[in-house]
C-alpha positions in Angstrom: -10.8 91.6 175.7 -14.4 90.8 175.1 -17.2 91.8 177.5 -20.9 91.2 177.7 -23.3 94.0 178.8 -25.2 92.7 181.8 -26.9 96.0 182.8 -30.5 96.8 182.1 -32.1 98.6 179.2 -34.8 100.8 180.7 -37.4 101.7 178.0 -39.3 103.9 180.5 -36.4 106.4 180.7 -36.4 109.1 178.0 -33.4 108.9 175.6 -31.9 112.1 176.9 -31.6 110.6 180.3 -30.7 107.0 179.4 -27.1 106.5 180.3 -26.5 103.2 178.5 -28.8 103.7 175.5 -26.3 102.4 173.0 -25.4 99.0 174.4 -27.7 96.0 174.4 -28.3 93.5 177.2 -26.5 90.3 176.6 -24.5 91.6 173.6 -20.7 91.0 173.5 -18.5 94.0 172.8 -14.8 94.3 172.1 -12.9 96.5 174.6 -10.6 98.8 172.6 -8.8 100.1 175.7 -9.2 100.5 179.4 -8.9 104.2 180.5 -9.0 105.1 184.2 -10.7 101.7 184.8 -13.5 102.3 182.3 -13.9 100.3 179.1 -13.7 102.0 175.7 -16.2 100.2 173.5 -17.7 100.8 170.0 -21.4 100.7 170.9 -24.6 100.5 168.7 -24.1 104.1 167.6 -20.9 102.8 165.9 -18.9 105.4 167.9 -16.5 104.5 170.8 -17.4 105.6 174.3 -16.2 104.9 177.8 -18.4 102.6 180.0 -18.0 101.6 183.6 -16.9 98.0 184.0 -19.4 97.1 186.7 -22.1 96.9 183.9 -20.1 94.2 182.0 -18.9 90.7 182.4 -15.6 89.6 180.9 -16.2 86.7 178.5 -12.7 86.6 176.9 -9.5 88.0 178.1 -6.6 87.8 175.6 -4.0 88.2 178.3 -5.3 85.1 180.0 -5.4 83.2 176.7 -1.8 84.1 176.0 -0.6 83.0 179.4 -2.3 79.6 178.9 -0.6 78.9 175.6 
């Protein structure tokens, strides 16, 4: 599944307090897995972390594509 980050990037919040400092607004990310409802994504740090789905918009869902074929 591919998702686009639709949350905000707050430059006024120090890095130590910025929750989503490693995802970029409008960028599309591949979801590696869904764990307890959260998306595991490789972010800009090139590490995988869990992110809450309410900050993302699904842009491609492989399961839906397979059903349509």
